[in-house]
C-alpha positions in Angstrom: -2.9 -14.4 -10.1 -6.1 -12.8 -11.2 -7.3 -12.4 -7.6 -4.0 -10.8 -6.6 -4.3 -8.4 -9.6 -7.8 -7.5 -8.4 -6.6 -6.9 -4.8 -3.8 -4.6 -6.0 -6.0 -2.9 -8.5 -3.3 -3.5 -11.1 -4.5 -5.8 -13.8 -1.9 -7.1 -16.2 -4.2 -6.2 -19.1 -1.6 -6.3 -21.9 1.3 -5.4 -19.7 4.2 -7.8 -19.5 5.1 -9.0 -16.0 8.2 -7.5 -14.4 11.2 -9.8 -14.0 14.5 -8.6 -12.6 17.0 -8.3 -15.5 20.0 -8.7 -13.3 21.2 -5.1 -14.0 20.6 -2.3 -11.6 19.6 1.2 -12.9 22.2 3.9 -12.7 21.9 6.9 -10.4 21.8 9.1 -13.5 18.7 7.2 -14.8 17.0 7.3 -11.4 17.7 11.1 -11.0 16.2 11.8 -14.5 12.9 10.1 -13.6 12.5 11.5 -10.1 14.0 14.9 -10.9 16.6 14.7 -8.2 20.2 15.7 -8.9 22.6 12.7 -9.2 24.8 14.2 -6.5 21.8 14.3 -4.1 21.1 10.6 -4.8 24.8 9.8 -4.4 24.8 11.5 -1.0 21.7 9.5 0.0 23.2 6.3 -1.3 23.6 3.7 1.4 24.9 0.1 1.8 23.2 -1.9 4.5 24.0 -5.6 5.0 25.2 -5.7 1.4 22.0 -4.1 0.0 22.6 -0.9 -1.9 19.9 1.7 -2.2 18.8 5.3 -1.5 17.9 6.4 2.0 14.2 6.9 2.3 14.7 10.1 4.3 16.6 11.6 1.3 13.7 10.9 -1.0 11.2 12.1 1.5 13.1 15.4 2.0 13.2 16.0 -1.8 9.4 15.2 -2.0 8.7 17.9 0.7 10.8 20.4 -1.2 9.0 19.6 -4.5 5.6 19.8 -2.8 6.4 23.2 -1.3 7.4 24.4 -4.8 4.3 23.0 -6.4 6.3 20.6 -8.6 3.6 17.9 -8.6 4.8 15.6 -11.4 8.2 14.8 -9.9 6.6 14.8 -6.4 4.2 12.1 -7.5 7.1 10.1 -9.1 9.0 10.2 -5.8 5.9 9.3 -3.8 5.3 6.3 -6.1 8.9 5.2 -5.7 8.5 5.5 -1.9 5.3 3.4 -2.0 7.2 0.7 -4.0 10.0 0.8 -1.3 7.9 0.9 1.8 4.8 -1.1 0.9 5.5 -3.4 -2.0 9.2 -4.3 -1.5 10.3 -3.5 2.1 13.7 -5.2 2.3 15.7 -2.9 4.5 14.1 -0.4 6.9 14.8 3.2 5.8 16.3 2.2 2.5 14.8 2.0 -1.0 17.0 -0.6 -2.6 18.1 -0.8 -6.2 15.9 -3.9 -6.9 12.9 -1.9 -5.8 14.0 1.1 -7.9 14.4 -1.3 -10.9 10.8 -2.6 -10.4 9.5 1.0 -10.2 11.4 2.0 -13.4 10.1 -1.1 -15.2 6.5 -0.1 -14.2 7.2 3.6 -15.0 9.2 3.3 -18.2 8.4 0.0 -19.8 4.8 -0.3 -18.4 5.6 -3.7 -16.9 3.3 -5.0 -14.2 4.8 -5.6 -10.7 2.1 -8.1 -9.8 4.2 -11.2 -10.4 7.2 -9.8 -8.4 4.9 -8.7 -5.5 3.3 -12.1 -5.4 6.7 -13.8 -5.4 7.9 -11.5 -2.7 4.8 -12.2 -0.6 5.2 -15.9 -1.1 8.8 -15.7 0.0 7.7 -13.9 3.1 5.3 -16.7 4.1 7.7 -19.5 3.2 
């Protein structure tokens, strides 16, 4: 675990590990964090093979708009969410699923470390 924390550059250091609570975040909560209107997220919502999430291209388009307007704080939040979706928890291509969004919000809001979840996801991939 310690080596994995070092590789990710994300030490637990007082943070509790993230564990999925069984409840998905609402679109309203997600929109508040990433500064995207709930209606925009709802239009970008997609169900693929039973997995519900937000289309990556919808988030990327909003990030481009925010960057062109110089709104760097929400841009960085969307970028972090995209990194969680593309690099850390890539379940469905082109989709940032609700479990990934929940892990991002746990890291962002509750300061929980995603290291345990990433390690479990990696182990599941090799199994």
